[in-house]
C-alpha positions as CSV (number, residue, x, y, z in Angstrom):
1,M,-28.4,-66.7,9.9
2,A,-26.2,-63.7,8.9
3,N,-28.2,-60.2,9.9
4,S,-28.7,-58.5,6.5
5,R,-29.9,-55.3,8.1
6,Q,-27.7,-52.1,7.0
7,P,-26.3,-50.1,9.7
8,N,-27.7,-47.0,10.7
9,G,-26.6,-44.1,8.8
10,A,-26.0,-46.1,5.7
11,S,-27.3,-45.1,2.3
12,S,-30.1,-47.1,0.6
13,I,-31.7,-47.6,-3.0
14,S,-35.1,-48.7,-3.6
15,Q,-37.7,-49.1,-6.5
16,D,-41.1,-47.8,-6.2
17,K,-44.4,-49.3,-7.7
18,D,-44.2,-47.2,-10.9
19,G,-40.6,-47.9,-11.5
20,R,-38.6,-45.1,-10.4
21,W,-35.5,-45.3,-8.2
22,H,-34.7,-43.5,-5.2
23,G,-32.1,-43.0,-3.1
24,Y,-31.2,-42.0,0.8
25,V,-27.8,-40.7,2.0
26,T,-27.3,-39.5,5.5
27,V,-24.7,-36.2,4.9
28,G,-25.0,-35.2,8.7
29,V,-26.9,-33.8,11.6
30,K,-30.0,-31.1,11.4
31,D,-29.5,-28.3,13.8
32,D,-32.5,-30.1,15.8
33,G,-30.3,-33.4,16.2
34,R,-32.0,-35.6,14.0
35,P,-30.1,-37.1,10.9
36,D,-29.7,-35.0,7.6
37,R,-31.0,-37.7,5.2
38,R,-30.8,-36.4,1.5
39,H,-32.8,-37.9,-1.2
40,V,-32.0,-38.3,-4.4
41,T,-34.3,-40.2,-7.8
42,R,-33.6,-41.4,-11.1
43,K,-35.1,-43.4,-13.9
44,T,-32.7,-46.6,-14.0
45,R,-31.0,-48.4,-11.2
46,P,-27.1,-47.3,-13.0
47,E,-28.2,-43.7,-12.5
48,I,-29.5,-43.9,-8.8
49,T,-26.0,-45.7,-7.9
50,K,-24.1,-43.0,-9.7
51,A,-26.1,-40.2,-8.1
52,V,-26.0,-41.6,-4.7
53,R,-22.4,-42.1,-5.2
54,E,-21.6,-38.3,-6.2
55,L,-23.7,-37.1,-3.2
56,E,-21.4,-39.7,-0.5
57,K,-18.4,-38.3,-2.0
58,K,-19.5,-34.7,-1.4
59,R,-20.6,-35.6,2.2
60,D,-17.1,-37.1,2.5
61,S,-15.5,-33.8,1.4
62,G,-17.8,-31.4,3.2
63,R,-19.1,-30.3,0.1
64,V,-22.7,-30.7,1.1
65,P,-25.0,-27.5,1.4
66,K,-26.3,-27.4,4.8
67,A,-29.6,-28.3,5.4
68,G,-32.2,-25.4,6.1
69,Q,-32.7,-21.9,4.3
70,R,-31.9,-21.3,0.7
71,W,-30.3,-18.3,0.3
72,T,-30.5,-15.5,-2.4
73,L,-27.9,-13.3,-2.4
74,Q,-29.6,-10.2,-1.2
75,P,-30.4,-11.6,2.3
76,W,-27.1,-13.2,2.6
77,L,-24.9,-10.1,2.0
78,T,-27.3,-8.0,4.5
79,H,-26.6,-10.9,7.1
80,C,-22.9,-10.7,6.3
81,V,-22.8,-6.6,6.7
82,E,-25.2,-6.4,9.4
83,N,-24.4,-9.7,11.5
84,I,-20.7,-10.7,10.7
85,A,-18.6,-7.9,9.3
86,A,-20.3,-5.4,11.4
87,L,-19.1,-7.0,14.7
88,H,-15.4,-7.4,13.8
89,V,-14.4,-4.2,11.6
90,G,-14.2,-0.4,12.2
91,E,-16.8,1.9,11.4
92,N,-15.1,3.5,8.1
93,T,-14.4,-0.2,6.7
94,I,-18.2,-1.3,7.3
95,D,-19.2,2.2,5.6
96,G,-17.4,1.2,2.5
97,Y,-19.3,-2.3,3.0
98,R,-22.1,-1.1,2.8
99,V,-22.1,1.0,0.0
100,A,-20.7,-1.8,-2.0
101,V,-23.7,-4.3,-0.8
102,Y,-26.5,-1.4,-0.9
103,H,-25.7,0.5,-3.4
104,H,-24.4,-2.1,-6.1
105,L,-24.7,-5.6,-5.6
106,I,-28.6,-6.0,-4.1
107,P,-29.7,-4.1,-6.6
108,G,-27.7,-5.6,-9.6
109,L,-27.6,-9.3,-8.5
110,G,-29.8,-9.4,-5.3
111,A,-32.1,-12.0,-6.6
112,H,-30.0,-14.5,-7.6
113,Q,-29.8,-17.8,-5.3
114,L,-25.8,-18.7,-3.8
115,Q,-26.1,-22.2,-5.3
116,K,-26.9,-20.7,-9.1
117,L,-24.6,-17.7,-9.1
118,E,-21.8,-18.2,-11.6
119,P,-18.7,-16.4,-12.5
120,E,-20.1,-15.2,-15.6
121,H,-23.0,-13.5,-13.6
122,L,-20.7,-11.3,-11.7
123,E,-18.2,-10.5,-14.6
124,L,-21.3,-9.2,-16.8
125,F,-22.2,-7.2,-13.7
126,Y,-18.8,-5.5,-13.1
127,K,-18.8,-4.7,-17.1
128,K,-22.5,-3.2,-16.9
129,M,-21.2,-1.0,-13.7
130,Q,-18.3,0.3,-15.8
131,D,-20.7,0.9,-18.7
132,N,-22.7,2.9,-16.1
133,G,-19.7,5.2,-15.4
134,S,-18.3,3.5,-12.2
135,A,-14.6,3.5,-11.9
136,A,-12.6,0.1,-12.3
137,G,-11.4,0.4,-8.9
138,T,-15.0,1.0,-7.9
139,A,-15.7,-2.4,-9.6
140,N,-12.9,-4.2,-7.9
141,Q,-14.0,-3.1,-4.4
142,V,-17.4,-4.6,-5.2
143,H,-15.7,-7.5,-6.2
144,R,-13.8,-8.1,-3.0
145,T,-16.8,-7.5,-1.0
146,V,-18.9,-10.1,-2.7
147,R,-15.9,-12.7,-2.6
148,T,-15.4,-12.2,0.8
149,A,-18.9,-12.6,1.8
150,L,-19.4,-15.5,-0.4
151,N,-16.3,-17.2,1.1
152,E,-18.1,-17.1,4.3
153,A,-21.3,-18.7,2.9
154,V,-18.6,-21.5,2.1
155,R,-17.4,-21.6,5.5
156,R,-20.5,-22.2,6.6
157,R,-21.4,-24.6,4.0
158,H,-24.4,-22.7,2.4
159,L,-22.1,-22.4,-0.3
160,T,-20.0,-25.5,-2.0
161,D,-17.8,-23.5,-4.1
162,N,-17.5,-19.4,-4.3
163,P,-17.9,-18.1,-8.1
164,A,-16.0,-14.8,-7.3
165,T,-12.7,-16.7,-6.7
166,V,-12.9,-17.7,-10.6
167,A,-14.4,-14.8,-12.0
168,K,-12.2,-12.0,-13.3
169,A,-12.1,-8.5,-11.7
170,P,-11.2,-5.2,-13.5
171,T,-7.7,-3.8,-12.6
172,P,-7.9,-0.5,-11.3
173,D,-5.5,1.7,-12.6
174,E,-2.4,2.4,-10.5
175,E,-2.3,6.3,-10.3
176,E,1.3,7.5,-9.4
177,V,1.9,9.7,-6.4
178,E,4.2,12.5,-7.2
179,P,5.1,14.2,-3.5
180,Y,5.3,17.8,-2.9
181,S,8.5,19.2,-3.5
182,V,10.3,21.1,-0.9
183,E,9.8,24.5,-2.4
184,E,5.9,23.4,-2.9
185,V,5.8,22.4,1.0
186,Q,7.2,25.7,1.8
187,R,4.4,27.9,-0.4
188,L,2.0,25.7,1.2
189,L,3.1,26.1,4.9
190,A,3.2,30.5,4.1
191,E,-0.3,30.1,2.6
192,A,-1.3,27.9,5.8
193,A,0.1,30.7,8.4
194,K,-2.1,33.1,7.4
195,H,-5.7,30.9,8.4
196,R,-6.8,29.4,11.6
197,N,-5.1,26.0,12.7
198,T,-1.8,26.4,10.6
199,A,-0.1,23.8,12.9
200,R,-2.4,21.1,11.6
201,W,-0.9,21.3,8.2
202,V,2.5,21.4,9.7
203,I,2.0,18.3,11.5
204,A,0.6,16.6,8.2
205,L,3.5,17.7,6.0
206,A,6.2,17.1,8.4
207,L,5.4,14.1,10.5
208,G,3.0,12.4,8.0
209,L,0.1,11.7,10.4
210,R,-3.1,10.5,8.6
211,Q,-6.2,12.6,8.6
212,G,-8.0,10.7,11.5
213,E,-4.7,11.2,13.3
214,V,-4.1,14.6,13.1
215,L,-7.9,15.6,13.9
216,G,-7.9,13.4,16.9
217,L,-5.2,14.7,18.7
218,Q,-5.8,16.2,22.0
219,W,-3.8,18.2,24.4
220,S,-2.9,15.2,26.8
221,D,-0.8,13.6,23.8
222,V,1.5,16.4,23.0
223,D,4.3,16.9,25.9
224,F,5.9,20.2,25.6
225,V,8.8,18.9,28.2
226,A,10.3,16.1,25.6
227,N,8.9,17.5,22.4
228,V,6.8,14.4,21.9
229,I,3.4,13.7,20.2
230,R,1.5,10.7,21.0
231,V,-0.8,9.1,18.6
232,R,-3.2,7.3,20.1
233,R,-6.6,7.9,18.4
234,G,-8.2,8.7,15.0
235,R,-11.3,10.9,14.0
236,L,-14.1,9.3,12.7
237,R,-16.2,10.7,9.9
238,P,-19.6,11.5,11.9
239,R,-22.8,9.5,10.8
240,Y,-26.3,11.5,11.1
241,Q,-30.0,10.5,11.6
242,H,-33.0,12.9,11.6
243,G,-33.5,14.7,14.5
244,C,-37.0,15.5,13.1
245,G,-38.8,12.4,12.8
246,D,-37.5,12.4,9.0
247,R,-40.2,15.4,8.3
248,C,-38.0,18.1,6.4
249,G,-37.2,15.6,3.2
250,R,-33.5,16.0,3.0
251,K,-31.0,13.5,3.6
252,P,-30.4,12.7,7.3
253,G,-26.8,14.9,7.0
254,Y,-28.6,18.3,6.1
255,C,-31.4,17.9,8.4
256,P,-31.7,20.8,10.8
257,K,-31.9,18.9,13.5
258,K,-29.4,16.0,12.3
259,I,-28.1,13.9,15.4
260,N,-24.4,11.9,15.2
261,I,-25.0,8.8,16.0
262,R,-21.8,7.7,15.6
263,R,-18.6,8.1,18.6
264,E,-15.8,11.1,17.6
265,T,-13.1,8.9,18.0
266,K,-11.6,5.4,18.2
267,G,-8.1,3.6,19.0
268,T,-5.4,3.8,15.9
269,K,-5.8,1.7,13.0
270,S,-3.2,-1.2,14.4
271,R,-1.1,-1.5,17.3
272,A,2.0,-0.2,15.5
273,G,-0.4,2.8,14.7
274,K,-0.4,3.9,18.7
275,R,2.9,5.3,18.6
276,P,5.0,8.2,20.0
277,I,6.5,10.9,17.3
278,G,9.8,13.4,18.2
279,V,8.6,16.6,17.0
280,P,11.1,19.4,16.2
281,D,11.7,22.5,18.1
282,A,10.0,24.7,15.6
283,L,6.9,22.7,15.3
284,M,6.3,22.6,19.0
285,R,7.1,26.4,19.2
286,L,4.0,26.1,16.9
287,L,2.0,24.3,18.7
288,L,2.5,26.3,21.8
289,Q,1.2,29.5,20.1
290,H,-1.7,27.4,18.8
291,K,-2.9,26.8,22.2
292,R,-2.6,30.5,22.9
293,Q,-4.9,30.8,20.2
294,Q,-7.4,28.5,21.2
295,D,-7.6,30.1,24.6
296,R,-8.3,33.4,23.2
297,E,-10.9,31.6,21.3
298,R,-12.4,30.0,24.4
299,V,-12.7,33.1,26.0
300,L,-14.4,35.0,23.1
301,A,-17.0,31.9,22.7
302,R,-18.0,32.0,26.1
303,D,-20.8,29.9,27.0
304,L,-20.7,28.2,23.5
305,W,-17.5,26.7,24.3
306,V,-17.3,22.8,24.4
307,E,-14.9,21.7,26.3
308,K,-13.3,18.4,24.8
309,D,-9.6,19.0,25.2
310,Y,-8.6,18.6,21.1
311,V,-5.9,20.2,19.7
312,F,-7.7,21.1,16.4
313,T,-11.4,22.6,16.9
314,S,-14.1,24.2,15.4
315,P,-14.2,28.0,17.0
316,T,-16.7,26.7,19.6
317,G,-14.4,23.5,20.7
318,E,-16.0,20.9,18.6
319,P,-13.8,18.6,16.9
320,L,-12.8,18.7,13.3
321,N,-15.3,17.5,10.8
322,P,-13.0,15.2,8.4
323,N,-15.1,16.6,5.4
324,T,-14.5,20.0,6.3
325,D,-11.1,19.4,7.1
326,Y,-10.8,17.8,3.4
327,H,-12.3,21.1,1.5
328,R,-9.9,23.2,4.2
329,W,-7.1,21.3,2.3
330,K,-8.6,22.0,-1.3
331,D,-8.8,25.3,-0.6
332,L,-5.0,25.9,0.7
333,L,-3.8,24.4,-2.7
334,R,-5.3,26.8,-4.5
335,A,-4.5,29.8,-2.5
336,A,-1.0,28.7,-2.8
337,G,-1.2,28.0,-6.7
338,I,0.1,24.3,-5.9
339,R,-0.9,22.2,-8.0
340,D,-4.1,19.5,-6.9
341,G,-3.6,16.6,-4.8
342,R,-5.0,14.8,-2.3
343,L,-4.8,15.4,1.7
344,H,-3.2,11.8,2.0
345,D,-0.6,12.6,-0.8
346,A,0.8,14.9,2.7
347,R,1.6,11.4,4.0
348,H,3.5,10.4,0.8
349,T,5.6,13.7,1.3
350,A,6.5,13.0,4.5
351,A,7.5,9.6,4.2
352,T,9.4,10.0,0.9
353,V,11.6,12.9,3.0
354,L,12.5,10.4,5.6
355,L,13.7,7.9,2.7
356,I,16.2,10.6,1.2
357,L,17.4,11.9,4.5
358,G,18.5,8.3,4.7
359,V,16.3,7.8,8.2
360,S,16.5,3.9,9.0
361,D,13.4,1.4,8.1
362,A,12.8,1.0,11.9
363,V,12.8,4.6,12.4
364,V,10.0,5.2,9.2
365,D,8.1,2.5,10.3
366,A,7.9,4.0,14.1
367,I,7.1,7.2,12.6
368,M,4.6,6.5,10.4
369,G,2.6,3.7,12.2
370,W,3.3,0.5,10.1
371,E,3.4,-2.8,11.4
372,P,6.7,-4.8,10.8
373,G,4.9,-7.7,8.7
374,K,3.5,-5.1,6.1
375,S,6.4,-2.2,6.3
376,A,8.0,-3.4,3.5
377,R,5.1,-3.3,1.6
378,M,3.8,0.3,2.6
379,R,7.5,1.9,2.3
380,R,7.3,1.0,-1.3
381,R,4.1,2.2,-1.4
382,Y,4.5,5.5,0.2
383,Q,8.4,6.3,-0.5
384,H,9.2,7.9,-3.9
385,L,12.1,8.9,-5.4
386,T,11.2,11.6,-7.8
387,T,13.6,13.8,-9.5
388,P,12.2,17.1,-8.1
389,V,12.7,15.7,-4.8
390,L,16.3,14.5,-5.0
391,Q,17.6,17.5,-7.1
392,Q,16.2,20.0,-4.2
393,T,17.9,18.0,-1.3
394,A,20.7,16.6,-3.2
395,E,23.0,19.7,-2.0
396,K,21.5,19.9,1.3
397,I,22.7,16.0,1.6
398,G,25.8,16.8,0.4
399,E,27.1,19.6,2.9
400,L,25.6,17.2,5.6
401,L,27.7,14.3,4.3
402,W,31.0,16.1,3.3
403,P,31.6,19.4,5.0
404,V,35.3,19.2,4.8
405,E,35.7,21.2,1.8
406,A,33.3,23.8,3.1
407,A,34.9,24.0,6.5
408,A,38.5,24.3,4.5
409,D,37.1,27.0,2.4
410,T,36.4,29.4,5.3
411,D,39.1,28.3,7.8
412,T,41.4,31.6,8.0
413,T,43.2,30.5,11.6
414,S,45.1,27.7,10.3
415,P,48.5,28.1,8.3
416,R,48.0,27.7,4.3
417,A,50.4,26.4,1.9
418,E,51.0,28.9,-1.1
419,P,48.4,28.8,-3.8
420,P,49.0,26.8,-6.7
421,P,49.8,28.4,-10.1
422,A,46.4,29.8,-11.7
423,A,44.5,27.6,-14.0
424,D,43.0,28.3,-17.1
425,S,40.1,28.0,-18.5
426,A,40.3,24.6,-19.1
427,G,40.7,23.8,-15.1
428,T,44.5,23.0,-15.6
429,D,47.3,25.2,-14.1
430,A,50.1,26.8,-16.2
431,L,52.3,23.2,-16.2
432,G,48.7,21.4,-17.7
433,L,47.8,20.0,-14.0
434,S,44.4,19.8,-12.5
435,P,44.2,21.3,-9.2
436,A,43.9,18.3,-7.3
437,V,47.1,16.6,-9.2
438,A,48.7,19.6,-8.5
439,S,48.1,19.9,-4.7
440,G,50.3,16.6,-4.8
441,L,47.1,15.2,-2.4
442,P,46.0,11.3,-3.5
443,V,43.3,11.9,-6.0
444,V,40.4,9.5,-7.7
445,F,38.6,9.8,-10.6
446,V,35.2,9.9,-10.3
447,A,32.5,9.0,-13.3
448,Y,29.1,10.4,-12.7
449,I,26.8,8.2,-14.1
450,G,23.4,9.5,-13.6
451,Q,22.8,9.4,-10.2
452,Q,25.5,7.2,-9.8
453,R,28.8,8.1,-8.5
454,I,32.0,5.4,-9.3
455,P,35.4,6.5,-8.4
456,F,38.7,5.3,-10.3
457,L,41.9,5.0,-9.6
458,H,43.0,5.6,-13.2
459,A,41.6,8.2,-15.2
460,E,41.6,6.2,-18.3
461,H,39.1,3.7,-16.6
462,A,36.6,6.1,-15.9
463,Q,36.7,7.5,-19.4
464,S,36.1,4.3,-20.7
465,L,32.9,3.8,-18.5
466,V,31.7,7.0,-19.5
467,D,32.4,6.6,-23.0
468,R,30.7,3.2,-23.1
469,W,27.9,4.0,-21.2
470,T,26.9,7.2,-22.8
471,A,27.5,5.1,-26.3
472,E,24.4,2.8,-25.1
473,R,22.3,5.6,-23.6
474,P,22.1,8.4,-26.5
475,G,21.4,11.2,-24.6
476,G,22.5,10.0,-21.1
477,V,24.3,12.6,-19.0
478,A,27.6,11.6,-17.5
479,K,31.1,13.3,-16.5
480,I,33.9,12.6,-14.7
481,E,35.6,14.8,-12.0
482,E,38.6,14.6,-9.8
483,S,38.1,14.2,-6.0
484,D,40.1,13.5,-2.8
485,R,40.4,9.7,-2.1
486,E,39.9,10.0,1.3
487,K,36.5,10.6,0.8
488,W,35.8,7.1,-0.8
489,E,38.6,5.0,0.8
490,H,36.4,4.3,3.6
491,V,34.0,2.0,1.1
492,G,35.4,-1.9,1.7
493,P,37.1,-3.6,-1.7
494,G,34.4,-5.1,-4.0
495,N,31.5,-2.7,-3.4
496,P,30.5,-1.2,-6.6
497,H,31.1,2.1,-5.3
498,G,34.3,1.8,-3.8
499,V,37.0,3.1,-5.6
500,Q,38.1,0.4,-8.5
501,Q,41.6,-0.4,-9.5
502,Y,40.5,-2.3,-12.7
503,P,37.8,-1.3,-15.9
504,L,34.7,-2.2,-15.1
505,E,32.7,-5.1,-17.2
506,Q,28.9,-5.6,-17.9
507,R,27.3,-8.9,-17.5
508,V,24.4,-10.6,-19.4
509,V,21.8,-10.8,-17.0
510,F,18.3,-12.7,-17.4
511,H,15.1,-11.5,-16.4
512,A,11.7,-12.9,-16.0
513,Y,8.4,-11.0,-14.6
514,A,4.8,-12.1,-14.1
515,V,1.7,-11.1,-12.2
516,F,-1.1,-13.1,-11.0
517,R,-4.8,-12.1,-10.1
518,P,-6.2,-13.2,-6.5
519,D,-7.8,-16.0,-8.0
520,G,-4.7,-17.3,-9.0
521,C,-4.7,-17.0,-13.0
522,Q,-1.6,-15.1,-14.7
523,L,-2.3,-11.5,-15.7
524,D,-1.6,-10.7,-19.4
525,L,1.2,-8.0,-19.6
526,T,2.1,-5.9,-22.2
527,M,5.8,-6.2,-21.5
528,P,7.3,-9.9,-22.4
529,E,7.6,-12.5,-19.7
530,Q,11.4,-12.7,-20.1
531,W,14.1,-10.6,-21.5
532,T,18.0,-10.2,-21.1
533,V,19.9,-6.9,-20.5
534,S,23.6,-5.9,-20.4
535,A,24.3,-4.6,-16.8
536,W,27.1,-2.6,-14.6
537,A,27.4,-3.9,-11.1
538,F,26.1,-0.4,-10.0
539,E,22.6,-0.7,-11.9
540,A,21.2,-2.6,-9.0
541,D,18.0,-3.0,-10.5
542,L,19.3,-5.1,-13.3
543,Y,22.5,-6.5,-12.0
544,T,23.0,-9.7,-10.6
545,D,26.3,-12.2,-10.0
546,R,24.3,-15.3,-9.0
547,P,23.2,-18.0,-11.4
548,A,19.4,-17.4,-10.3
549,S,17.6,-15.3,-7.6
550,W,13.9,-15.1,-7.1
551,R,11.4,-13.4,-5.2
552,T,7.1,-13.5,-4.7
553,A,5.6,-9.9,-3.2
554,R,2.2,-8.6,-3.0
555,R,1.8,-5.3,-4.8
556,P,0.6,-2.4,-2.8
557,G,-3.0,-1.8,-3.3
558,S,-6.6,-3.1,-3.2
559,E,-6.5,-5.1,-6.4
560,G,-4.6,-8.1,-4.5
561,L,-2.1,-8.7,-7.2
562,V,1.5,-10.7,-6.3
563,E,4.3,-10.7,-8.4
564,A,6.8,-12.8,-9.4
565,Q,10.6,-11.8,-10.1
566,V,13.6,-13.8,-11.2
567,R,17.0,-12.4,-12.3
568,G,20.5,-14.6,-12.9
569,T,23.3,-14.8,-14.9
570,D,22.6,-18.6,-15.9
571,K,19.5,-18.5,-18.6
572,C,18.6,-22.4,-17.6
573,A,18.7,-21.8,-13.9
574,V,16.5,-18.4,-14.6
575,A,14.1,-20.5,-16.4
576,E,13.5,-23.1,-13.7
577,A,13.6,-20.7,-10.8
578,F,10.7,-18.8,-13.0
579,A,8.9,-22.0,-13.0
580,E,9.2,-21.9,-9.2
581,A,8.2,-18.5,-8.4
582,R,5.4,-18.6,-10.7
583,A,4.0,-21.5,-8.7
584,Q,4.3,-19.5,-5.4
585,A,3.2,-16.4,-6.6
586,A,-0.2,-18.3,-7.7
587,D,-0.6,-20.1,-4.5
588,R,0.1,-16.5,-2.6
589,A,-2.6,-14.8,-4.5
590,K,-5.2,-17.2,-3.9
591,H,-4.0,-18.0,-0.1
592,P,-2.9,-14.5,1.1
593,G,-3.4,-15.7,4.7
594,K,-0.5,-18.6,4.3
595,Y,2.2,-15.8,3.7
596,G,1.0,-13.4,6.4
597,D,-0.6,-11.2,3.6
598,A,-4.0,-9.1,5.0
599,D,-7.1,-10.3,4.6
600,D,-10.0,-8.6,3.1
601,W,-12.0,-8.0,6.4
C-alpha cells in the first residue's frame, strides 16, 4: 500500500468545520531554528489554491518578508543610520544622513509601515518639502537616503520591493561654477596678505586642496628641502555636547562649557587623497614666513598655547574651526571686492588652471587627489573652460609655445638682413606683398575661427572657410593671418589642425541624446532627442567621420543621472546605436555598481 503522507515542509490545504479553507506553506527557518510556516485563508478551494501557489512563488524567488518584527519607517531608519551606516561611513557623511532622517523623514513619514509604503507617499512628501521652502537638492538628498535605507530592508528581507526606486525625486538645479580669473585670484591674495594665515588661502587657490585637507595639515607634512606637501588627513567639523548638564538652555554648540566629542582629524577621503604635492618656491617661502610668525605667537601665548603641530591654528595653537574658516573666506571676498562664491570654488579654480596649462590627466589626478575610476568624471566637474580665464592666459600660453618670435625681435648680436621695404597701412610693402611673403620664407594662411586655428597652404582656401563660417554664424569672429610654416608642419597630415592643402568640407552628422533617472526612467528634456548638424572637422564636439558611435556616462552631482550620447554619419546606424545606448544608460542608472559607479553609502 502506497504511503500517502506528505513530505516534511510540503504545503497543505484543509477545510475547517465552518467551511473556510486554510493553507500552510513553509517558507524557511525562523531565527530559533523552527520551520517558518505561513498561514493563508480563503472562502473557496480555488481561492486558497491560488493563494498557496502565489506564496510558494514568493518563497522560491526569495521575496517573502522575514518573520518577526513588522517595521515602521521610524525605527527602521533609526536602526539603519545608527547601527548600520554609522559603522561604515565618515563623521561628516553620517551627519548628512541624520539630518535627512531626523529632520525630514521621521517627522513626515515615520508612522508608515514598510510593507505599506507606496511611491506616491514619497512623491507627495517631496512636494510638501518644497512647498514648505526646502530646495530641490535637499529633497533629492532625502530621497537618496530613504532609497538606500529601504534597499537595505529589501536585502535583509524585511521588505519585498523598494518603493523609493519607483518614486521620482525632484531634480536639483545644476549651478554652473565659474572659477575665479587670474586677476581675481591676485586681488584675493593681495587682501589675504593683510591678515593671519595668509598661506592658507594661497594653498587653496594654487594647489586646490579641500578645506579639510588644508586645516588638517601639520608641520610634519611639509618638506622644506624637497618643496613638497604631503596630504595625509582632513579636519573634521566639531560636534559638541553640553558640559553644564543641559542647564544653560542653549544648543550644545553655544553652551559655555561645551565639550567636543569628535576627533579633530581623520584620514583622507580615499586612498588617492593621500598624496604628495609639489609646491612652488614662492609658496614654500611664504610657508616658512608663516612658521616664523607662528613661533612668535607661541611665545606671546605662553602657557595658553596648545602644541598640536598644526600649520594653521588659532592664536593659542588650536586647529581652526571649519565654520570659522568659512566666514573668514566670505570676509576676504568682501574686503577684496570679489563676487561671492563658495570656498570650494577655489578648488575649481586650481583645477581649471591645470587644464589650461596643459597638465596631463595623470598629474592632475595626483594633485587633486582623485581616484582613477572616478577621475574622468571629476575632471569634467571641476575643470571649466570659461572665456575670462582663457583670455587672460592666452598670451602666456602663446609665449610658452612660440618663444622664437620674441627672441628674434630682441636679438641684436646675430647678423641681420637688410630690412624689407616699408609696409603701408594695409600691411603690404611697396610691391604689394605682405611682410611674410616679402621675406621669402615659406608661409601658411591661418584661419582664426573662434578659438580654433586652421593653417592652409593656399590663401583662397582659408578665405573660403572664413566666408562660409561667418555666413553660417552671423556675428562670429573670424579672420586670416599669415604665419611661418615651420610652426605648423610638426602636426601630422590628416589632422584638422595640420596644414591643409585642399579646402575643408563640412559633413552632415546625426546626433541623439537622452538622460535617465536612478529608477531607469528617461528624463523629459526640453531639447529634442535627435537632431542633425553640419560640422567641420575642427569642431570636435560635433564632428565625426564614423557611421555611428555612442557612449553612456554618469553625470557629476548627487542626483544620479546617466546620459546616453550618440553621433554618426549614417542615420539608420545612429538610430540603432541610440536604442543600444538608451538600454545601457537605463541599466547603468539602476545598477551603478555594475559599471563601477559609486554607491550611496
